[in-house]
N, C-alpha and C positions, 0 to 999 in steps of 0.2 A: 504494500500500500504506500502511496507516495503523496506527501505534501507537494504543493505546486512549485516549491523552490528548492535550491540546493545544488551546488556545483563545486567540485574541488579545483583549486588552482594553486599556483606556486606561492601566492601570498597567504595561504592558509597558515595560521600560527602553529598548528600542530605539526605541519611539515618542517617548520623552522626548528621546533623542538626535536624532531626526529634527526635532522642533520646534526644538531648539537650532541645528541645521544651518541651517534657514531664517532664523532670527532674528538670528544673529550674523555672517553673512557680509555683506561689502559688496556693493552692487549691481554695481559693475564686475566683481568676482570671479564673481558669479552669472552675469552676462552672458557672460563668457569661458567659463565652465564649460559652459553650455548651447549657446552659439553654435556651437562647433565640432561638437557632435553634430548640430546642425540643418542645417549647410551654409549656403550663401549664397542668401538670398532676401529681397526687400524688405519693409519694414514702415514705418509712419509714425513710428517712434521715432528718437531722436537717435543720433549716433555711428555713422556708416556711410560708405559710399563712393558714394552716389548723389547726390540733389539737395542743393544747397547750402542751408543754413538760416541760419547765423549764424557770426560770428567773435567769440571772447571770450578772456579771459585764462585760462590753465590754473589749476585749483583742486585742492587736495588731494582725492583720491578719483577724479579723472579718470584714465583709462587713458593710459599713456605713449605707446601707439601712436596715440592720437588727436591728438598734437601735430603741427601743421603747421610744419615747420622753416623753410620759406621765409618764411612769414608771421611766425614768431618772430624770424627774423633781421632783418626789416624793423622790427619793433617793439621789438627788444632785450629781449624777455622771452618766456617760453613762451606760445604761443597755441594755442588749440584751435579747429578749424573744425568746427562742428556740421553734420552732413549727415544724410540719411535713413539710419538704421541698418538693415543687412541682417540681420534676424532674424525669427523667427516671432512671431506674436501669439496663436497658438492651439495647444493641446496636446490631442490625442485620446488618452485612456487606455482601451484595450480590454482587458477582463478575462474570461478563461474562467471561467465559474461552473458548469460541468458537475459532476455528482456525483463525477467522478474527482478533482476538486480537494479533496475531503475526505480524500484520501490524505495520509499523514504523512511527515514528514522524519525523519532519524535521531535528532534530538533530541526528537521528540515533537510538534512544531508541525504543524498542518495546512498543506497546500500553499497553500490559499487565503489563509491568514493571512500567510505569507511573501510571496506575491504582492501582497497588499494593502499590506503595509509598504513594498514596493518602489515602489508607486504613490504612497504618501505622500512618499517621498523626492523623486520628480520634482515632486510638487505643491508641496513646501516651497520649492523653488527657482523653479519657474515662477510661483507666486503672488507670490513676492518681487519678481519682475520684472513683475508685473501682467499676466501672460498670461491669456487665457481658456482654461478647461479644460472639456472635454466627457468625461463618464464614460459608457462603454458596457459593458453586461454581456451575455454571450451563452451560451446552452446550446441544446440541440436543439429546445426549445419556442419560444424567442423570442430576438430581439436587442433589448435595451431600452436606450435612451438616457435617462439620469437627469439631469434639469435640475439645474444647480448654479450658484450665484452667491454670491460672498462670499470671505472669507479662509480661512486654513488651518484654523481651528477649525470653520468651516462645512463645509469639504471633509471633514474627519474624520467629522463627524456624518453627512453624506450617505453617505459610504462605509460607515460602520458600519451604518447603517439598511439600506442596499441588500444587505449581506451577511447580514442576519438573514432567511434564506430556508430553504426545506425541503431544498435540495440533492438533489432526487429525479429530476432529468433528466440524461441523458448529455450530454456535451459535443458541440459542433459547431464545430470549428476552421475547417472550410471556409467556414462561414457568416460567422464573424468576419473571416476574411481577405477574403471577398467584400465585406463591409461596409466594411472598410478601403480596398479598392481604389476604392470609390465615393465616397470623401471627395474633394470637388472641389478644395479648397484644397491645392495641392501644396506650399505653403509651410509647412504645419502639421506639427509633430512628432507621430509616432504611437508610442505605447508599448504593446506587446502583451504581456500577462502570462499565462503558462500554466505547466504543469509539463513536465518533460522527456519524459514518456511521450506527450505530445500531438503533438509535431512529428516527422514521419517524412520519409523521403526523398521521398515523394510530394508533400510540401508545399513542397519547395525551389523549384519553378518559381514558385508563387504568392508565396512570400516574396521571391524575386528580383525579380519584377515590381513588387511593392509597394515594395521598397527602392529601385528605380530611379525611382519617381514621388514618393516621400515620404521625408523623414528618418525613420529607423526605429530603434527600440531594442526588442529582444526580451528580456523578463524570463523566464528559464528556471529554474524551481524544481526542484532535484534532490531526488527523493523517496527513501524508504527502499528498499533492495534487499530484495525479499521472501525471498531465499534466504540472506541474511547472518544469522549467529547474533546474537541479541539479548543483549548483556551485561547489560542492566538488567532482564531478565526480563519486560518488558512484552509482551503479546500483540500480534500484527500481524494486521490485517484487510484483506481485499480491498476496495478503495474502491468499485467498481461495485455489489457486492451485499452488502457488510458481513460476509461469512463469515470466520470465523477461520481463519488459515493454520496447518496442523499443524506442530508443531515439527520433525518428522522431515524436512520438506522443506528445512530449512536444511542446505546443504552447500557447501563451499568452491568446488568446481568450477562448480556452477550459478551461485553468486554472482559468480564471476569472469567468466563468460560474459556475464551481465547487465550487469555494470559495464563491461566492454569495449565492448559494443554501445552503451550509453548514451553513453560517452565518444566513440565514433566518430561517432554522430549529432550530438552537441553540437559536436564539432570541425568537422564538415562544414557545419553551420548557421553557425557563427561565421565560417568561411572565406567562405561565400557572402555573408554580410552585409558582411564587410570589403571584398570586391571591389566592392560597391555603395556603399561609404562609410558603411555602417550598423554597428550595434553589438549585441552580446549581453552581458548580465550574467547569471551563473549562480552559484547558491549553494544550500546545503541547509538554511539557517536564516535567520532575520531578521537576526541579528548578522552572519552571513557575507555576506548581501546588502548590508547597510549598508557593510561594509568594501569590497565590490566596487564599490559605487556611489561611495564616496569616492575610491577609486583611479581610477575612470573619469573623474569630473569633475575630479579633481586633475590628471590627465594632460591633459585638455582645456583646463584653465585655464593649464597650463604652470607650476604652482606647487604646493607641498605643503601650505600651512596649512589646507586645507579640513578635514582630520580634526581638527586641533588646535582648531578653532572649536567642536567638539562635545565636546571632552574625550575623544575616542575616535579612531576611524579605524583605519588599518592599523598 
């Protein structure tokens, strides 16, 4: 369901906070934040528990958990043993671009704009760690992988251009999930962005299988309740066909039923993901999604200063 306004642009204050998030955090903090989400799998990078690479003196910025205490005792100073770091080197970002994503959130943003900002958050940290990113967009007409190579500014440009589309095709979540299941590199993190009306109980089995084979984060955008009264007076339109919803449809009982059903489905999905060691972040605005993301990666990193690096956060 969509209010009549809402468009993301480069002047969005949340986008400025996202840029700051990626540029001001230290690399060890970024590695901790994403590493827990990804689980354990090998890569050719330093700081891990696999193949031995080198022994060197501890330096400011190194993670304390990387100190080898036996070696440090022999050398009488803190020493770090560099090994193959267990972390992913690729992130797959899959975004639902069906016309249903033109639906709006309570504050007036379109669902696709909130989802895109969530992908920017993951990209800001992943690119800080020099990961490879693959962007995939899906609707009922096609599943398209958009080539991307470069830094965060290039990512934003690529994402913005890809979202300049007609939005005239319905979604196809089953096809996106099938594409994700066929990603061969099980070490890669998958971020699936859609809205809360897309994922139903029928998708739980596919989500469960995907979460068992890949580290998975589901970005779940909460959209406007079509039966809730609009205090700001803006009209609400049906996303699939663009028809204006009559004001007389707004009533507390129907709004409560819709809200209860959405919360139930979201809670069930979050439970299933947690059982498989995966994660869901859910919010009804870009600002809310930013706060949820900061809380998520702050918890993963085991420390709070992620939000303070942006001047915002929870």
